[in-house]
KOLTORMI-217385 format. One record per residue (C-alpha): residue number from 1; residue in three letters; x, y, z. Coordinates in steps of 0.5 Angstrom, whole numbers, plus 2048, in hexadecimal, padded with zeros to 3 digits. Example, Ala and Ser with C-alpha at 12.3 -4.5 7.8 and 13.67 -1.06 7.14 Angstrom:
! residues 2
+-----+--------+-----+-----+-----+
: num : residu :   x :   y :   z :
+-----+--------+-----+-----+-----+
:   1 :    ALA : 819 : 7F7 : 810 :
:   2 :    SER : 81B : 7FE : 80E :
+-----+--------+-----+-----+-----+
***
This chain:
! residues 496
+-----+--------+-----+-----+-----+
: num : residu :   x :   y :   z :
+-----+--------+-----+-----+-----+
:   1 :    MET : 868 : 893 : 8BC :
:   2 :    ARG : 86D : 893 : 8C2 :
:   3 :    VAL : 86F : 89A : 8C3 :
:   4 :    ARG : 875 : 89C : 8C8 :
:   5 :    PHE : 878 : 8A2 : 8CB :
:   6 :    GLY : 87F : 8A3 : 8CC :
:   7 :    VAL : 885 : 8A7 : 8CC :
:   8 :    LYS : 88A : 8A2 : 8C8 :
:   9 :    SER : 88A : 8A7 : 8C2 :
:  10 :    MET : 88B : 8AD : 8C6 :
:  11 :    TRP : 891 : 8AA : 8C8 :
:  12 :    MET : 893 : 8A8 : 8C1 :
:  13 :    ARG : 893 : 8B0 : 8BF :
:  14 :    MET : 897 : 8B1 : 8C5 :
:  15 :    ARG : 89C : 8AD : 8C3 :
:  16 :    ARG : 89C : 8AF : 8BC :
:  17 :    ARG : 89D : 8B7 : 8BF :
:  18 :    ILE : 8A2 : 8B5 : 8C4 :
:  19 :    ARG : 8A6 : 8B1 : 8BE :
:  20 :    THR : 8A5 : 8B7 : 8B9 :
:  21 :    LYS : 8A8 : 8BC : 8BF :
:  22 :    ILE : 8AE : 8B7 : 8BF :
:  23 :    GLU : 8AF : 8B8 : 8B8 :
:  24 :    VAL : 8AE : 8BE : 8B7 :
:  25 :    SER : 8B3 : 8C1 : 8BE :
:  26 :    ALA : 8B8 : 8BB : 8BD :
:  27 :    GLY : 8BD : 8C1 : 8BB :
:  28 :    THR : 8BC : 8C5 : 8C0 :
:  29 :    VAL : 8BB : 8C1 : 8C7 :
:  30 :    PRO : 8C0 : 8BD : 8CA :
:  31 :    HIS : 8C0 : 8B6 : 8C9 :
:  32 :    ALA : 8BF : 8B4 : 8D0 :
:  33 :    VAL : 8B8 : 8B8 : 8D0 :
:  34 :    LEU : 8B7 : 8B4 : 8C9 :
:  35 :    LEU : 8B8 : 8AE : 8CC :
:  36 :    ALA : 8B3 : 8AF : 8D3 :
:  37 :    LEU : 8AE : 8B1 : 8CD :
:  38 :    VAL : 8AF : 8AB : 8CA :
:  39 :    LEU : 8AE : 8A7 : 8D1 :
:  40 :    LEU : 8A9 : 8AB : 8D3 :
:  41 :    SER : 8A5 : 8A9 : 8CC :
:  42 :    PHE : 8A7 : 8A1 : 8CD :
:  43 :    MET : 8A4 : 8A2 : 8D4 :
:  44 :    VAL : 89D : 8A5 : 8D2 :
:  45 :    THR : 89C : 89F : 8CD :
:  46 :    SER : 89E : 89A : 8D2 :
:  47 :    LEU : 899 : 89C : 8D7 :
:  48 :    LEU : 894 : 89E : 8D2 :
:  49 :    GLY : 895 : 896 : 8D0 :
:  50 :    GLN : 894 : 894 : 8D7 :
:  51 :    ALA : 88F : 898 : 8D9 :
:  52 :    SER : 887 : 895 : 8D9 :
:  53 :    PRO : 882 : 89A : 8D8 :
:  54 :    GLN : 87C : 899 : 8DC :
:  55 :    ARG : 876 : 897 : 8D8 :
:  56 :    LEU : 86F : 89A : 8DA :
:  57 :    THR : 869 : 895 : 8D7 :
:  58 :    LEU : 861 : 898 : 8D7 :
:  59 :    ASP : 85F : 894 : 8DC :
:  60 :    GLU : 865 : 896 : 8E1 :
:  61 :    ALA : 864 : 89D : 8DF :
:  62 :    ILE : 85C : 89C : 8E2 :
:  63 :    ARG : 85F : 898 : 8E8 :
:  64 :    LEU : 863 : 89E : 8E9 :
:  65 :    ALA : 85E : 8A3 : 8E8 :
:  66 :    ARG : 859 : 89F : 8EE :
:  67 :    ASP : 85F : 89F : 8F3 :
:  68 :    ASN : 861 : 8A7 : 8F2 :
:  69 :    ASN : 85C : 8AB : 8EF :
:  70 :    PRO : 85B : 8B0 : 8F4 :
:  71 :    THR : 854 : 8B2 : 8F1 :
:  72 :    PHE : 852 : 8AA : 8F0 :
:  73 :    ARG : 855 : 8A9 : 8F7 :
:  74 :    SER : 851 : 8AF : 8FB :
:  75 :    VAL : 84A : 8AB : 8F8 :
:  76 :    ALA : 84C : 8A5 : 8FA :
:  77 :    ASN : 84E : 8A7 : 901 :
:  78 :    ASP : 846 : 8A8 : 902 :
:  79 :    ARG : 845 : 8A1 : 903 :
:  80 :    ALA : 847 : 8A1 : 90A :
:  81 :    ALA : 843 : 8A7 : 90C :
:  82 :    ALA : 83D : 8A3 : 909 :
:  83 :    ASP : 83F : 89D : 90D :
:  84 :    TRP : 83F : 8A0 : 913 :
:  85 :    GLN : 839 : 8A4 : 912 :
:  86 :    LEU : 835 : 89D : 911 :
:  87 :    ARG : 838 : 89B : 917 :
:  88 :    GLU : 836 : 8A1 : 91B :
:  89 :    ALA : 82E : 8A0 : 918 :
:  90 :    VAL : 82E : 899 : 91B :
:  91 :    SER : 831 : 89B : 922 :
:  92 :    ALA : 82C : 8A0 : 922 :
:  93 :    PHE : 827 : 89B : 925 :
:  94 :    LEU : 82B : 898 : 92A :
:  95 :    PRO : 82B : 89C : 931 :
:  96 :    THR : 832 : 8A2 : 932 :
:  97 :    ALA : 835 : 8A0 : 938 :
:  98 :    ASN : 839 : 8A6 : 93C :
:  99 :    ALA : 83E : 8A5 : 942 :
: 100 :    SER : 840 : 8AC : 946 :
: 101 :    SER : 844 : 8AD : 94C :
: 102 :    SER : 847 : 8B3 : 950 :
: 103 :    MET : 84B : 8B5 : 956 :
: 104 :    THR : 84A : 8BC : 959 :
: 105 :    TRP : 84E : 8C0 : 95F :
: 106 :    GLN : 84A : 8C5 : 963 :
: 107 :    GLU : 84E : 8CA : 967 :
: 108 :    GLY : 84B : 8CA : 96F :
: 109 :    GLY : 848 : 8D1 : 971 :
: 110 :    ALA : 842 : 8D4 : 975 :
: 111 :    GLN : 83B : 8D1 : 974 :
: 112 :    ARG : 836 : 8D5 : 972 :
: 113 :    PHE : 82F : 8D5 : 971 :
: 114 :    GLY : 82D : 8D9 : 96B :
: 115 :    THR : 830 : 8E0 : 96D :
: 116 :    VAL : 830 : 8DE : 975 :
: 117 :    ASP : 837 : 8DD : 977 :
: 118 :    LEU : 836 : 8D7 : 97D :
: 119 :    GLY : 83D : 8D8 : 980 :
: 120 :    VAL : 83F : 8D1 : 97F :
: 121 :    ALA : 846 : 8CF : 97B :
: 122 :    GLY : 846 : 8CA : 977 :
: 123 :    THR : 84B : 8C5 : 974 :
: 124 :    ASP : 84D : 8C3 : 96D :
: 125 :    TRP : 84A : 8BD : 96A :
: 126 :    TYR : 84C : 8B8 : 965 :
: 127 :    GLN : 847 : 8B6 : 960 :
: 128 :    SER : 846 : 8B0 : 95A :
: 129 :    TYR : 840 : 8AE : 956 :
: 130 :    TYR : 83E : 8AA : 951 :
: 131 :    SER : 839 : 8A8 : 94C :
: 132 :    LEU : 837 : 8A3 : 947 :
: 133 :    SER : 832 : 8A4 : 943 :
: 134 :    ALA : 82D : 8A1 : 93C :
: 135 :    THR : 828 : 8A3 : 938 :
: 136 :    TRP : 824 : 8A0 : 932 :
: 137 :    GLN : 821 : 8A5 : 92D :
: 138 :    LEU : 81D : 8A3 : 927 :
: 139 :    SER : 81A : 8A8 : 922 :
: 140 :    GLY : 818 : 8A9 : 91B :
: 141 :    ASN : 820 : 8AB : 91A :
: 142 :    THR : 822 : 8A4 : 91C :
: 143 :    ILE : 81D : 8A0 : 918 :
: 144 :    PHE : 81F : 8A3 : 912 :
: 145 :    GLY : 826 : 8A4 : 913 :
: 146 :    ILE : 828 : 89D : 911 :
: 147 :    PRO : 825 : 89D : 90B :
: 148 :    ALA : 828 : 8A4 : 909 :
: 149 :    ALA : 82E : 8A2 : 90B :
: 150 :    ARG : 82F : 89B : 907 :
: 151 :    ALA : 82C : 8A0 : 901 :
: 152 :    ASN : 831 : 8A5 : 902 :
: 153 :    GLN : 836 : 89F : 902 :
: 154 :    LYS : 834 : 89C : 8FC :
: 155 :    ALA : 834 : 8A3 : 8F8 :
: 156 :    THR : 83B : 8A4 : 8FB :
: 157 :    ASP : 83D : 89D : 8F8 :
: 158 :    ALA : 83A : 89F : 8F2 :
: 159 :    ARG : 83E : 8A6 : 8F1 :
: 160 :    ILE : 844 : 8A2 : 8F3 :
: 161 :    THR : 843 : 89D : 8ED :
: 162 :    ALA : 841 : 8A2 : 8E8 :
: 163 :    ALA : 847 : 8A6 : 8EA :
: 164 :    GLU : 84C : 8A0 : 8E9 :
: 165 :    PHE : 849 : 89F : 8E2 :
: 166 :    ASN : 849 : 8A7 : 8E0 :
: 167 :    LEU : 851 : 8A7 : 8E3 :
: 168 :    GLU : 852 : 8A0 : 8DE :
: 169 :    SER : 84F : 8A4 : 8D8 :
: 170 :    THR : 853 : 8AA : 8D9 :
: 171 :    VAL : 85A : 8A6 : 8DB :
: 172 :    ALA : 858 : 8A2 : 8D4 :
: 173 :    LEU : 857 : 8A8 : 8D0 :
: 174 :    GLN : 85D : 8AB : 8D2 :
: 175 :    TYR : 861 : 8A5 : 8D2 :
: 176 :    MET : 85F : 8A5 : 8CA :
: 177 :    ALA : 860 : 8AC : 8C9 :
: 178 :    VAL : 868 : 8AB : 8CC :
: 179 :    LEU : 868 : 8A5 : 8C7 :
: 180 :    ARG : 866 : 8AA : 8C2 :
: 181 :    GLY : 86B : 8AF : 8C3 :
: 182 :    GLN : 870 : 8AA : 8C3 :
: 183 :    ASP : 86E : 8A8 : 8BC :
: 184 :    GLY : 86E : 8AF : 8BA :
: 185 :    VAL : 875 : 8B0 : 8BC :
: 186 :    ASP : 877 : 8AA : 8B8 :
: 187 :    VAL : 873 : 8AD : 8B2 :
: 188 :    ALA : 876 : 8B4 : 8B3 :
: 189 :    GLN : 87D : 8B1 : 8B4 :
: 190 :    ARG : 87C : 8AD : 8AD :
: 191 :    GLN : 87A : 8B3 : 8AA :
: 192 :    LEU : 880 : 8B7 : 8AC :
: 193 :    ASP : 884 : 8B2 : 8AA :
: 194 :    ARG : 882 : 8B1 : 8A3 :
: 195 :    ALA : 882 : 8B9 : 8A3 :
: 196 :    ASN : 88A : 8B9 : 8A4 :
: 197 :    GLN : 88A : 8B3 : 89F :
: 198 :    ASN : 886 : 8B8 : 89A :
: 199 :    LEU : 88A : 8BE : 89B :
: 200 :    ARG : 891 : 8BA : 89B :
: 201 :    ILE : 88E : 8B7 : 893 :
: 202 :    VAL : 88C : 8BE : 892 :
: 203 :    ARG : 893 : 8C1 : 894 :
: 204 :    THR : 896 : 8BC : 890 :
: 205 :    ARG : 892 : 8BD : 889 :
: 206 :    LEU : 893 : 8C5 : 88A :
: 207 :    ALA : 89A : 8C4 : 88B :
: 208 :    SER : 89A : 8C0 : 884 :
: 209 :    GLY : 895 : 8C5 : 881 :
: 210 :    ALA : 88F : 8C0 : 880 :
: 211 :    ALA : 88B : 8C4 : 885 :
: 212 :    ALA : 888 : 8CB : 885 :
: 213 :    GLY : 88A : 8CF : 88B :
: 214 :    THR : 883 : 8CF : 88E :
: 215 :    ASP : 884 : 8C8 : 88F :
: 216 :    GLY : 888 : 8C9 : 893 :
: 217 :    LYS : 884 : 8CF : 898 :
: 218 :    GLN : 87E : 8CA : 897 :
: 219 :    ALA : 883 : 8C4 : 89A :
: 220 :    GLU : 885 : 8C9 : 8A0 :
: 221 :    VAL : 87E : 8CB : 8A1 :
: 222 :    ASP : 87B : 8C4 : 8A2 :
: 223 :    LEU : 882 : 8C3 : 8A7 :
: 224 :    GLY : 87F : 8C8 : 8AB :
: 225 :    ARG : 878 : 8C6 : 8AB :
: 226 :    ALA : 87B : 8BF : 8AD :
: 227 :    GLU : 87F : 8C1 : 8B3 :
: 228 :    VAL : 879 : 8C6 : 8B6 :
: 229 :    GLY : 875 : 8BF : 8B5 :
: 230 :    VAL : 87A : 8BB : 8B9 :
: 231 :    ILE : 87A : 8C1 : 8BE :
: 232 :    GLN : 872 : 8C1 : 8BE :
: 233 :    ALA : 871 : 8B9 : 8BF :
: 234 :    GLN : 876 : 8B9 : 8C5 :
: 235 :    ARG : 873 : 8BF : 8C8 :
: 236 :    GLN : 86C : 8BB : 8C7 :
: 237 :    LEU : 870 : 8B5 : 8CA :
: 238 :    ARG : 872 : 8B8 : 8D0 :
: 239 :    GLU : 86B : 8BB : 8D1 :
: 240 :    ALA : 868 : 8B4 : 8D0 :
: 241 :    ARG : 86C : 8B1 : 8D5 :
: 242 :    ALA : 86C : 8B6 : 8DA :
: 243 :    LEU : 864 : 8B5 : 8DA :
: 244 :    LEU : 865 : 8AE : 8DA :
: 245 :    ALA : 869 : 8AF : 8E1 :
: 246 :    GLU : 863 : 8B3 : 8E3 :
: 247 :    GLN : 85E : 8AE : 8E2 :
: 248 :    VAL : 862 : 8A8 : 8E5 :
: 249 :    GLY : 865 : 8AD : 8EB :
: 250 :    VAL : 86C : 8AB : 8EB :
: 251 :    PRO : 871 : 8AE : 8E7 :
: 252 :    LEU : 874 : 8AA : 8E1 :
: 253 :    ASP : 87B : 8A9 : 8E0 :
: 254 :    GLU : 87E : 8AC : 8D9 :
: 255 :    ASN : 880 : 8A5 : 8D7 :
: 256 :    VAL : 879 : 8A1 : 8D8 :
: 257 :    GLU : 877 : 89E : 8D2 :
: 258 :    LEU : 86F : 89D : 8D0 :
: 259 :    GLU : 86C : 897 : 8CD :
: 260 :    ALA : 866 : 895 : 8CA :
: 261 :    GLU : 862 : 891 : 8C5 :
: 262 :    THR : 85E : 895 : 8C0 :
: 263 :    GLU : 85B : 891 : 8BC :
: 264 :    VAL : 855 : 893 : 8B7 :
: 265 :    PHE : 84E : 88F : 8B6 :
: 266 :    GLU : 848 : 890 : 8B3 :
: 267 :    PRO : 843 : 892 : 8B8 :
: 268 :    THR : 83D : 88E : 8B8 :
: 269 :    TRP : 838 : 892 : 8BE :
: 270 :    ASP : 831 : 895 : 8BD :
: 271 :    ARG : 831 : 89C : 8BF :
: 272 :    GLU : 82A : 89B : 8C3 :
: 273 :    GLY : 82D : 895 : 8C6 :
: 274 :    LEU : 832 : 899 : 8C9 :
: 275 :    ILE : 82F : 89E : 8CB :
: 276 :    SER : 82A : 899 : 8CF :
: 277 :    GLU : 82F : 896 : 8D1 :
: 278 :    ALA : 832 : 89C : 8D5 :
: 279 :    LEU : 82B : 89E : 8D8 :
: 280 :    GLU : 82B : 897 : 8DB :
: 281 :    SER : 832 : 897 : 8DE :
: 282 :    HIS : 837 : 89C : 8DD :
: 283 :    PRO : 83B : 89E : 8E4 :
: 284 :    SER : 83A : 8A5 : 8E3 :
: 285 :    LEU : 832 : 8A4 : 8E2 :
: 286 :    ARG : 832 : 89F : 8E8 :
: 287 :    SER : 835 : 8A4 : 8ED :
: 288 :    PHE : 830 : 8A9 : 8EB :
: 289 :    VAL : 82A : 8A4 : 8EC :
: 290 :    ALA : 82E : 8A2 : 8F3 :
: 291 :    THR : 82E : 8AA : 8F5 :
: 292 :    GLU : 827 : 8AA : 8F3 :
: 293 :    ARG : 825 : 8A5 : 8F7 :
: 294 :    ALA : 829 : 8A7 : 8FD :
: 295 :    ALA : 826 : 8AF : 8FC :
: 296 :    SER : 81E : 8AC : 8FD :
: 297 :    ALA : 821 : 8A8 : 904 :
: 298 :    ALA : 824 : 8AD : 907 :
: 299 :    ALA : 81D : 8B2 : 904 :
: 300 :    LYS : 81A : 8AC : 909 :
: 301 :    GLN : 81E : 8AC : 90F :
: 302 :    ALA : 81D : 8B4 : 90F :
: 303 :    ALA : 816 : 8B4 : 90F :
: 304 :    SER : 816 : 8AF : 915 :
: 305 :    ALA : 817 : 8B5 : 919 :
: 306 :    TYR : 810 : 8B5 : 91A :
: 307 :    PHE : 810 : 8AF : 91E :
: 308 :    PRO : 810 : 8AE : 925 :
: 309 :    THR : 816 : 8AD : 929 :
: 310 :    ILE : 816 : 8A7 : 92F :
: 311 :    THR : 81C : 8A8 : 934 :
: 312 :    LEU : 81D : 8A3 : 939 :
: 313 :    SER : 823 : 8A5 : 93E :
: 314 :    THR : 826 : 8A2 : 944 :
: 315 :    SER : 82C : 8A5 : 949 :
: 316 :    LEU : 830 : 8A1 : 94E :
: 317 :    GLN : 834 : 8A7 : 953 :
: 318 :    GLY : 838 : 8A7 : 959 :
: 319 :    THR : 83C : 8AC : 95D :
: 320 :    THR : 840 : 8AD : 963 :
: 321 :    GLN : 842 : 8B3 : 967 :
: 322 :    GLN : 848 : 8B3 : 96C :
: 323 :    ALA : 84B : 8B8 : 971 :
: 324 :    THR : 852 : 8BA : 972 :
: 325 :    ASN : 851 : 8BC : 979 :
: 326 :    GLU : 84F : 8B5 : 97D :
: 327 :    GLN : 84F : 8B9 : 983 :
: 328 :    TYR : 84A : 8BE : 980 :
: 329 :    LEU : 845 : 8B8 : 97F :
: 330 :    ILE : 846 : 8B6 : 986 :
: 331 :    ASN : 845 : 8BD : 989 :
: 332 :    GLN : 83F : 8BD : 985 :
: 333 :    ALA : 83D : 8B6 : 988 :
: 334 :    GLU : 83F : 8B8 : 990 :
: 335 :    SER : 83A : 8BF : 98F :
: 336 :    SER : 835 : 8BC : 98C :
: 337 :    LEU : 835 : 8B6 : 991 :
: 338 :    GLN : 836 : 8BC : 997 :
: 339 :    ASN : 830 : 8C0 : 994 :
: 340 :    SER : 82C : 8B9 : 995 :
: 341 :    PHE : 82E : 8B8 : 99C :
: 342 :    ASN : 82D : 8BF : 99E :
: 343 :    ASN : 826 : 8BE : 99B :
: 344 :    CYS : 825 : 8B7 : 99E :
: 345 :    GLU : 826 : 8BA : 9A6 :
: 346 :    PHE : 822 : 8C1 : 9A4 :
: 347 :    GLN : 81C : 8BC : 9A3 :
: 348 :    ASN : 81D : 8B8 : 9A9 :
: 349 :    ALA : 81D : 8BE : 9AD :
: 350 :    LEU : 817 : 8C0 : 9AA :
: 351 :    LEU : 814 : 8B9 : 9AC :
: 352 :    GLN : 816 : 8B8 : 9B3 :
: 353 :    GLY : 80F : 8BB : 9B5 :
: 354 :    VAL : 80B : 8B6 : 9B1 :
: 355 :    PRO : 80E : 8AF : 9B3 :
: 356 :    SER : 808 : 8AC : 9B0 :
: 357 :    LEU : 80A : 8AC : 9A9 :
: 358 :    PRO : 80D : 8A6 : 9A6 :
: 359 :    GLY : 814 : 8A6 : 9A4 :
: 360 :    SER : 816 : 8AC : 9A8 :
: 361 :    PRO : 81C : 8AD : 9AA :
: 362 :    ARG : 81F : 8AC : 9A4 :
: 363 :    ASP : 826 : 8A9 : 9A4 :
: 364 :    CYS : 82B : 8AF : 9A1 :
: 365 :    SER : 831 : 8AB : 9A2 :
: 366 :    GLN : 82F : 8A8 : 99B :
: 367 :    TYR : 832 : 8AE : 998 :
: 368 :    THR : 839 : 8AE : 99A :
: 369 :    PHE : 83E : 8AE : 995 :
: 370 :    SER : 842 : 8A7 : 995 :
: 371 :    ASP : 849 : 8A5 : 992 :
: 372 :    GLN : 845 : 89F : 98E :
: 373 :    MET : 841 : 8A5 : 98C :
: 374 :    ARG : 847 : 8A9 : 98A :
: 375 :    GLN : 849 : 8A3 : 985 :
: 376 :    GLN : 843 : 8A2 : 982 :
: 377 :    ILE : 843 : 8AA : 980 :
: 378 :    LEU : 84B : 8A9 : 97D :
: 379 :    ALA : 849 : 8A2 : 979 :
: 380 :    GLU : 843 : 8A6 : 976 :
: 381 :    ASN : 847 : 8AB : 974 :
: 382 :    ASN : 84C : 8A7 : 971 :
: 383 :    VAL : 849 : 8A6 : 96A :
: 384 :    PHE : 84C : 8AB : 965 :
: 385 :    PRO : 84D : 8AA : 95F :
: 386 :    PHE : 84A : 8A3 : 95D :
: 387 :    ASN : 846 : 8A0 : 963 :
: 388 :    TYR : 83F : 8A3 : 960 :
: 389 :    THR : 839 : 8A4 : 964 :
: 390 :    LYS : 833 : 8A1 : 95E :
: 391 :    LEU : 82E : 8A6 : 95C :
: 392 :    PRO : 827 : 8A4 : 95A :
: 393 :    LEU : 826 : 8A1 : 953 :
: 394 :    PHE : 821 : 8A4 : 94F :
: 395 :    VAL : 81E : 8A2 : 948 :
: 396 :    ARG : 81A : 8A7 : 944 :
: 397 :    PHE : 816 : 8A6 : 93E :
: 398 :    GLN : 814 : 8AC : 939 :
: 399 :    VAL : 810 : 8AD : 933 :
: 400 :    SER : 811 : 8B3 : 92F :
: 401 :    ILE : 80D : 8B6 : 929 :
: 402 :    PRO : 810 : 8BC : 925 :
: 403 :    ILE : 80A : 8C1 : 924 :
: 404 :    PHE : 80D : 8C7 : 921 :
: 405 :    THR : 815 : 8C8 : 920 :
: 406 :    GLY : 815 : 8CF : 91D :
: 407 :    PHE : 814 : 8CC : 916 :
: 408 :    SER : 81B : 8C9 : 916 :
: 409 :    ARG : 818 : 8C2 : 915 :
: 410 :    GLN : 814 : 8C5 : 90F :
: 411 :    ARG : 81A : 8C7 : 90C :
: 412 :    GLN : 81E : 8C2 : 90D :
: 413 :    VAL : 819 : 8BD : 90A :
: 414 :    SER : 818 : 8C2 : 904 :
: 415 :    GLN : 820 : 8C2 : 903 :
: 416 :    ALA : 821 : 8BA : 903 :
: 417 :    TYR : 81A : 8B9 : 8FE :
: 418 :    ASN : 81E : 8BE : 8FA :
: 419 :    GLN : 825 : 8BA : 8FA :
: 420 :    ALA : 821 : 8B4 : 8F8 :
: 421 :    GLU : 81D : 8B7 : 8F2 :
: 422 :    ASP : 824 : 8BB : 8F0 :
: 423 :    ALA : 827 : 8B4 : 8F0 :
: 424 :    GLU : 821 : 8B1 : 8EB :
: 425 :    PHE : 823 : 8B6 : 8E7 :
: 426 :    ASN : 82A : 8B5 : 8E7 :
: 427 :    ARG : 829 : 8AE : 8E5 :
: 428 :    LYS : 824 : 8B0 : 8DF :
: 429 :    ALA : 829 : 8B5 : 8DD :
: 430 :    GLU : 82F : 8B0 : 8DD :
: 431 :    GLU : 82A : 8AB : 8D9 :
: 432 :    LEU : 82A : 8B0 : 8D3 :
: 433 :    ARG : 831 : 8B1 : 8D4 :
: 434 :    LEU : 833 : 8AA : 8D3 :
: 435 :    ARG : 82E : 8A9 : 8CD :
: 436 :    THR : 832 : 8AF : 8C9 :
: 437 :    ALA : 839 : 8AD : 8CC :
: 438 :    VAL : 837 : 8A6 : 8C9 :
: 439 :    THR : 834 : 8A9 : 8C2 :
: 440 :    GLN : 83B : 8AE : 8C2 :
: 441 :    ALA : 840 : 8A8 : 8C3 :
: 442 :    PHE : 83D : 8A3 : 8BE :
: 443 :    ASP : 83C : 8A7 : 8B8 :
: 444 :    ASN : 843 : 8AA : 8BA :
: 445 :    LEU : 846 : 8A4 : 8BA :
: 446 :    ARG : 842 : 8A2 : 8B3 :
: 447 :    TYR : 845 : 8A8 : 8B0 :
: 448 :    ALA : 84C : 8A6 : 8B2 :
: 449 :    LEU : 84C : 89F : 8AF :
: 450 :    GLY : 849 : 8A1 : 8A9 :
: 451 :    ALA : 84C : 8A8 : 8A8 :
: 452 :    THR : 852 : 8A4 : 8A4 :
: 453 :    GLY : 84F : 89D : 8A4 :
: 454 :    LEU : 851 : 897 : 8A8 :
: 455 :    LEU : 856 : 894 : 8A3 :
: 456 :    GLU : 859 : 89B : 8A1 :
: 457 :    LEU : 859 : 89C : 8A8 :
: 458 :    LEU : 85D : 895 : 8A9 :
: 459 :    ASP : 862 : 897 : 8A4 :
: 460 :    ALA : 864 : 89E : 8A5 :
: 461 :    GLN : 86A : 89C : 8A9 :
: 462 :    THR : 86D : 89B : 8A2 :
: 463 :    ALA : 86C : 8A2 : 8A0 :
: 464 :    LEU : 870 : 8A8 : 8A0 :
: 465 :    SER : 870 : 8AE : 8A4 :
: 466 :    THR : 869 : 8B1 : 8A3 :
: 467 :    ALA : 867 : 8AA : 8A3 :
: 468 :    ASP : 86A : 8A8 : 8AA :
: 469 :    GLN : 866 : 8AE : 8AD :
: 470 :    ALA : 860 : 8AC : 8AA :
: 471 :    TYR : 861 : 8A5 : 8AC :
: 472 :    LEU : 862 : 8A8 : 8B4 :
: 473 :    ASN : 85C : 8AC : 8B4 :
: 474 :    ALA : 858 : 8A6 : 8B2 :
: 475 :    LEU : 85B : 8A1 : 8B6 :
: 476 :    TYR : 85A : 8A5 : 8BC :
: 477 :    ASP : 854 : 8A9 : 8BA :
: 478 :    PHE : 851 : 8A2 : 8BA :
: 479 :    HIS : 854 : 8A0 : 8C1 :
: 480 :    TRP : 852 : 8A6 : 8C4 :
: 481 :    ASN : 84B : 8A6 : 8C2 :
: 482 :    LEU : 84A : 89F : 8C4 :
: 483 :    ILE : 84D : 8A0 : 8CB :
: 484 :    ARG : 848 : 8A7 : 8CC :
: 485 :    LEU : 843 : 8A2 : 8C9 :
: 486 :    GLU : 844 : 89D : 8CE :
: 487 :    ALA : 844 : 8A2 : 8D4 :
: 488 :    SER : 83D : 8A4 : 8D1 :
: 489 :    VAL : 83A : 89D : 8D2 :
: 490 :    GLY : 83E : 89B : 8D8 :
: 491 :    ARG : 841 : 895 : 8D5 :
: 492 :    SER : 847 : 893 : 8D1 :
: 493 :    LEU : 845 : 892 : 8CA :
: 494 :    ARG : 84B : 88E : 8C8 :
: 495 :    PRO : 84B : 887 : 8C5 :
: 496 :    GLU : 84D : 882 : 8C9 :
+-----+--------+-----+-----+-----+
***
């Protein structure tokens, strides 16, 4: 059975109203206005004939929901974080490297030794520094990090699969609700048409005296009920379409048509077999199982906090220091050489009375400041910012064993194992829920199919208003419970 949702009947009713208003107002409205209304009616008819309402199949609705449903997208986005967590756990076995560099300017001032002012004015300095370091660390968290991250990645995939399956079931149920609402509007409209026809017949019989006045009142009451039924059916259809749009994740155009094949067939499954199948392969239960394994791996990772940590590190460093006032350096060198020369002369004067000592008198001319010394001082000062002086390389090996951490480690381990136990309990609860869900959906499906009988269900289209409604109830109850049974079992149960 193919059911379509359109607005052509609405436009037909609008055309009838426009035509009625034209006929009623023909004596009071100018001919130009009447002509304009007639042209407008033909334009609406022409546009209606050209418009091609968009169709939305169930597969297309599910595809739209996968791409746009906010709740599902928020679950699917977790995959990227799980992938990076696994990469981070693998990279924990690799050494970490760090590079840093700095540049400093220091203002000149009086030189001090502690709180004592030496009275010697200093100069401004430019300084630069670099450091290249590498550290490799091995701990229990590193060893158990990869299994925990891999289990979390599988749990994330299972949650996404379960969310996708639940989304498909929800969209299918709501899609079926819209189809049911569309058929409900058609049934209510047919009931309204029959009520109008019955009222005209009763009024004709009243005019001829062939019927009592109470028959006319009853016909008017039936017409009012039929009109209320149409309003209620339209309201239910609008609500069902709004809920479908909410699940799909995008607004649905009013002209959209839904199509679905709603064939009824005799179920041949065994209830216990369906329960066993659900407990083995249902996406939701697989998600709980994967979450339980991830929680167990995380508990082992937390318990590894009792393991020792091995750290191996090394660093390569360099520095520069350049004075802004070069004359300050020259003066410092000249002063130092002058002091050395004076000391040499003083020692020679003391040793003049002892000529037998080897090496005396000393040659004090070596302490004379030369132009070559000046050039060397200026060259050695020209180092900022990248002419570094390399500092000695060092390597450090360290082993640390945590002894007492204020019970924080015990608390974290206890929480991790509690979460693992909670995941196990949740998995068992899901198994019980699936047993109940399969049993209820299976029994409801059998009841919906046997409520009127298969042959009666297939022939109910030929009945009048009561049979029409019974047919719709039985038909959509069958498919509604079929979808719920599929959602409980975890796979499609429709024949190929």
